[in-house]
C-alpha positions in Angstrom: -21.0 206.8 64.9 -20.4 209.7 67.3 -22.6 212.7 68.1 -21.3 216.2 68.2 -21.6 216.1 72.0 -19.5 212.9 72.2 -16.7 214.4 70.1 -16.8 217.7 72.0 -16.3 215.8 75.3 -13.4 213.9 73.7 -11.9 217.3 72.7 -12.4 218.6 76.3 -10.5 215.6 77.7 -7.7 216.2 75.2 -7.6 219.9 76.0 -6.7 219.0 79.5 -3.6 217.1 78.4 -0.3 219.0 78.3 1.1 217.2 75.3 -2.1 217.9 73.3 -2.0 221.6 74.2 1.6 221.9 73.3 1.0 220.3 69.9 -2.2 222.0 69.0 -1.9 225.3 70.7 1.8 226.1 70.9 3.2 224.3 67.9 0.0 224.7 65.9 1.5 225.0 62.4 0.2 222.2 60.3 -2.0 220.8 63.1 -5.1 222.5 62.0 -7.7 221.9 60.7 -8.4 219.2 63.2 -10.2 216.3 61.5 -12.4 214.2 63.9 -13.9 211.0 62.7 -17.6 210.7 63.2 -18.0 207.2 61.9 -20.7 205.6 59.7 -23.8 203.7 60.9 -23.8 199.9 60.5 -26.3 198.1 58.3 -28.1 197.1 61.4 -28.5 200.7 62.6 -29.7 201.7 59.1 -32.4 198.9 59.0 -33.6 198.9 62.7 -32.8 202.4 64.2 -34.0 204.8 61.5 -35.2 207.2 64.1 -31.8 207.4 65.8 -30.2 207.7 62.5 -32.4 210.7 61.5 -31.6 212.3 64.9 -27.9 211.7 64.3 -28.1 213.4 60.8 -30.1 216.3 62.2 -27.5 216.9 65.0 -24.7 217.2 62.5 -26.8 219.5 60.2 -27.3 221.7 63.2 -23.5 221.8 63.6 -23.3 223.2 60.1 -26.1 225.7 60.7 -24.5 227.0 63.9 -21.1 227.4 62.1 -19.3 225.1 64.5 -16.7 224.0 61.9 -17.2 222.1 58.7 -18.8 218.7 58.4 -17.8 216.3 55.6 -20.5 214.1 54.1 -20.5 210.9 52.1 -23.2 209.2 50.1 -23.7 205.6 51.2 -26.0 202.9 49.9 -27.4 200.3 52.3 -29.2 197.0 51.5 -32.9 197.7 51.8 -32.6 201.4 51.1 -34.3 202.8 48.1 -31.6 205.4 47.4 -28.2 206.5 48.7 -28.1 208.4 52.0 -26.0 211.4 52.8 -24.2 210.8 56.1 -21.7 212.8 58.1 -18.2 211.3 58.2 -15.8 213.9 59.6 -15.8 217.1 61.6 -13.3 219.7 60.6 -12.4 222.4 63.1 -10.2 225.0 61.4 -8.6 226.6 64.4 -8.3 226.3 68.3 -11.1 228.9 68.7 -13.5 226.6 66.7 -12.6 223.6 68.9 -13.2 225.7 72.0 -16.6 226.9 70.7 -17.6 223.3 70.2 -16.6 222.4 73.7 -18.5 225.4 75.1 -21.5 224.4 73.1 -21.8 220.8 74.2 -19.9 220.4 77.5 -21.9 222.7 79.9 -20.0 223.9 83.0 -16.8 222.1 81.9 -16.9 224.0 78.6 -17.5 227.3 80.3 -14.5 226.7 82.6 -12.2 225.7 79.6 -13.3 228.9 77.9 -12.2 231.0 80.9 -8.8 229.1 81.0 -8.3 229.6 77.3 -9.0 233.3 77.5 -6.5 233.6 80.4 -3.9 231.5 78.5 -4.3 233.6 75.4 -3.9 236.8 77.3 -0.8 235.6 79.2 1.0 234.2 76.1 0.4 237.4 74.2 2.1 239.5 77.0 5.0 237.4 78.2 8.4 236.4 76.7 8.2 233.5 74.3 10.6 231.5 76.4 7.9 231.1 79.0 5.2 229.9 76.6 5.8 226.2 76.8 5.9 226.2 80.6 2.8 228.2 81.1 0.9 226.3 78.4 1.9 222.8 79.8 1.6 223.6 83.5 -1.8 225.3 83.8 -2.1 224.1 87.4 1.0 226.2 88.3 -1.0 229.4 87.8 -4.7 228.3 87.4 -6.8 230.8 89.4 -4.0 233.4 89.5 -5.1 236.7 87.9 -3.7 237.2 84.4 -2.0 240.4 85.3 -0.2 238.7 88.2 1.1 236.0 86.0 2.3 238.6 83.5 4.0 240.5 86.3 5.7 237.4 87.6 7.1 236.8 84.1 8.4 240.3 83.8 10.0 240.0 87.3 11.7 236.8 86.3 13.4 238.5 83.4 14.9 241.0 85.7 16.3 238.5 88.3 19.8 237.1 88.2 21.6 234.7 90.5 22.7 236.4 93.7 20.9 239.6 92.8 19.4 240.0 96.3 22.8 240.5 97.8 21.7 239.2 101.2 18.5 241.2 101.4 15.3 239.3 102.3 13.0 238.5 99.4 10.3 240.9 100.6 12.8 243.7 100.3 13.4 243.1 96.6 11.6 245.7 94.5 11.2 244.5 90.9 8.6 245.5 88.3 6.3 247.0 91.0 5.9 244.0 93.2 4.7 244.3 96.7 6.6 243.0 99.7 4.8 239.6 99.8 4.8 238.9 96.0 7.7 236.4 96.2 6.1 234.6 99.1 2.7 234.3 97.4 4.1 233.2 94.0 7.2 231.3 95.0 6.4 228.3 92.9 5.6 230.3 89.8 8.6 232.5 89.9 10.9 229.5 90.6 9.5 227.7 87.6 9.9 230.8 85.4 13.6 231.2 86.5 14.1 227.5 85.9 13.3 228.2 82.2 16.0 230.9 82.1 18.6 229.3 84.3 18.5 225.5 83.5 16.5 224.6 86.7 19.0 226.1 89.0 16.3 227.9 91.0 14.6 224.6 91.8 17.9 222.9 92.6 19.0 225.6 95.0 15.7 227.0 96.2 14.6 230.5 95.3 16.2 232.2 98.4 19.6 230.6 97.8 19.5 231.1 94.0 18.8 234.9 94.4 21.3 235.2 97.3 18.7 236.4 99.7 18.3 236.0 103.4 15.2 234.4 104.8 13.9 232.7 107.9 14.4 229.3 106.2 18.1 229.0 106.0 20.0 227.1 103.3 21.3 223.8 104.7 24.4 222.2 103.2 25.6 218.6 103.4 28.8 218.2 105.5 30.6 214.9 105.2 34.0 214.1 106.8 36.3 212.1 104.4 38.2 210.5 107.3 36.8 208.4 110.1 36.7 210.1 113.5 37.1 213.6 112.1 33.5 214.4 113.1 31.0 212.5 115.2 28.8 211.8 112.2 29.2 210.3 108.7 27.2 213.1 107.1 24.9 215.9 108.4 23.1 218.9 107.2 24.2 222.2 108.6 22.9 225.7 108.0 25.3 228.2 106.3 25.1 230.5 109.2 26.5 227.8 111.5 29.2 226.9 108.9 30.2 230.6 108.8 30.9 230.9 112.5 31.8 227.4 113.5 35.2 226.2 112.3 35.3 222.6 111.1 38.1 220.3 112.2 40.9 219.2 109.8 43.2 220.9 107.5 41.4 220.5 104.1 37.9 221.7 103.0 36.4 220.5 99.7 33.5 222.5 98.4 31.3 220.6 96.0 28.6 222.2 93.9 26.2 219.3 93.9 25.6 217.0 96.9 24.7 214.1 94.6 28.5 213.6 94.0 29.3 212.4 97.6 29.5 208.8 96.4 32.4 209.8 94.0 34.6 211.1 96.8 37.3 209.0 98.6 36.3 208.0 102.1 39.7 207.8 103.8 41.3 211.2 103.3 42.9 212.4 106.5 42.0 215.9 107.7 39.5 216.5 104.9 35.8 217.6 105.2 33.6 218.0 102.2 30.8 220.6 102.1 28.3 219.7 99.3 25.3 221.3 97.7 26.0 225.1 98.0 25.4 225.7 94.4 25.0 229.5 93.9 24.7 230.1 97.7 28.4 231.0 98.3 28.1 234.3 100.1 28.5 232.6 103.4 32.2 231.9 102.5 32.9 235.6 103.1 31.6 235.2 106.7 33.8 232.2 107.5 37.3 233.6 108.4 38.4 230.1 109.6 38.5 229.0 105.9 41.6 231.2 105.4 43.5 228.8 107.6 42.5 225.8 105.6 43.5 224.3 102.3 40.3 224.8 100.2 39.4 223.3 96.9 36.3 223.8 94.7 34.7 221.2 92.4 31.7 222.0 90.2 30.3 221.3 86.8 32.4 222.2 83.8 30.0 224.7 82.2 29.7 228.5 82.3 27.7 228.4 85.5 30.2 226.1 87.2 33.0 228.6 86.3 30.7 231.4 87.5 30.4 229.7 90.9 34.1 229.0 91.0 34.8 232.7 90.5 32.4 233.6 93.2 33.9 231.1 95.7 37.5 232.3 94.8 36.4 235.9 95.4 35.7 235.0 99.0 38.5 232.5 99.5 41.4 233.6 97.3 43.7 230.6 98.0 41.0 228.3 96.7 42.1 225.6 94.2 39.8 224.3 91.4 39.6 220.5 90.9 38.4 218.7 87.8 37.4 222.0 86.1 39.8 222.2 83.2 40.0 221.6 79.5 41.7 218.2 79.9 38.8 216.8 82.1 36.2 218.2 79.7 37.9 216.6 76.6 38.3 213.3 78.4 34.5 212.9 78.6 33.2 213.5 75.0 30.2 211.2 75.3 28.9 212.9 78.5 28.6 216.5 77.4 25.2 218.2 76.9 23.9 221.6 75.8 23.8 224.4 78.4 20.4 226.0 77.8 21.2 229.4 79.4 24.8 230.4 79.9 26.0 232.4 82.9 26.9 236.0 82.5 30.3 236.4 80.9 33.2 236.7 83.4 34.8 240.1 83.9 38.4 240.0 82.8 41.1 241.2 85.1 39.3 240.4 88.4 41.5 237.5 89.2 38.7 235.3 90.3 39.2 233.1 87.2 42.7 232.1 86.1 43.7 232.7 82.5 43.2 229.1 81.6 39.8 229.1 83.2 38.8 232.2 81.2 39.9 230.4 78.0 37.9 227.4 79.0 34.8 229.5 79.6 35.2 231.0 76.1 35.6 227.6 74.6 32.5 226.2 76.3 30.4 229.1 75.0 31.5 228.3 71.5 30.2 224.7 71.7 26.8 223.2 71.1 27.4 220.7 73.9 29.4 222.9 76.3 28.4 221.4 79.6 29.9 218.5 81.5 28.0 217.8 84.8 30.3 216.6 87.6 28.1 213.5 88.3 29.2 212.0 85.0 33.0 212.1 85.6 34.7 208.8 86.0 34.8 207.7 89.6 38.5 206.7 89.4 39.5 210.1 88.0 37.6 211.9 90.8 39.1 209.9 93.6 42.6 210.1 92.2 42.4 213.9 91.8 40.9 214.5 95.2 43.5 212.2 96.9 46.3 214.0 95.1 45.0 217.3 96.3 44.5 216.1 99.9 47.7 214.1 100.1 50.3 215.8 97.8 53.4 213.9 97.2 
């Protein structure tokens, strides 16, 4: 049999678990009232610990008197007892506030801290977009100790940000929703996490600076890998985009790859070809690299609306660019590998020429599908190698 304090401590431990909070605070429909088992005393307790049993019953009657939820009772008969005894069996807490009140009542300083966190959480969830609720509820450590109004402001800022919206300005120069010059610096992790909710974790993959198209002291470094022995004095190396912009790479072909995790899919004996991987949304540097105009350039990214968005951006800087493995035939050839795209990219503007007609058609097709995303990592290796070789060594 458990005391009110023991069950309250159990509740406090559960309250700290992200899964529990999501189930009972976010998806609370049908989860309440919460029914906690108190347990019944054994015959031994009844016969030999009558004082403890009386204290146990008194504690649970006090719960009722203090209106800390409802207590269910059951009449039980024990050998040696002259008459049945009314004993508490379950504690019913009708709503989260009742559970919190019980924790505050019995858990001392821990209960007081949980009450502060719950009040902050309730205030934040009431003021921010519902798309952020799950993140903020599950990852309390992300914003614990941050003033409520700052968390709300960060959520409002995130809704106004778009990929590349900094247009080369430093983050401290961005003025959004009344932020000060150091807001992004102080709350980088929170804003990145909020943007990940809206843009399918692209902010984490690229880093906040690269995702927003900003300039910063910490430059974006891309992976450079020659696809032919002896073309460069290294097998692969990270190079900042400012260096790539002003320092021409050797060879005749440059392959731009959205995600650097695809290096293992590329052929390793392609004469005159250098691959640059991992740029993601950070493509503004292409406009500052005039040497690319004298190279044969190809772009390979995910087949989804964001991949096509990045293709359009790259082609805007390098008009002769050719897309590889970003067509309807490749998408249709991998039906078991497609997934949903949580947040589509902005719709492409017709008539700009950065997307070809067939690419515009593909974009519209992807937006019509439930599973309209094919990540480049899941393409068949043989298909990738054959396609890249054909581009690099045309017949």
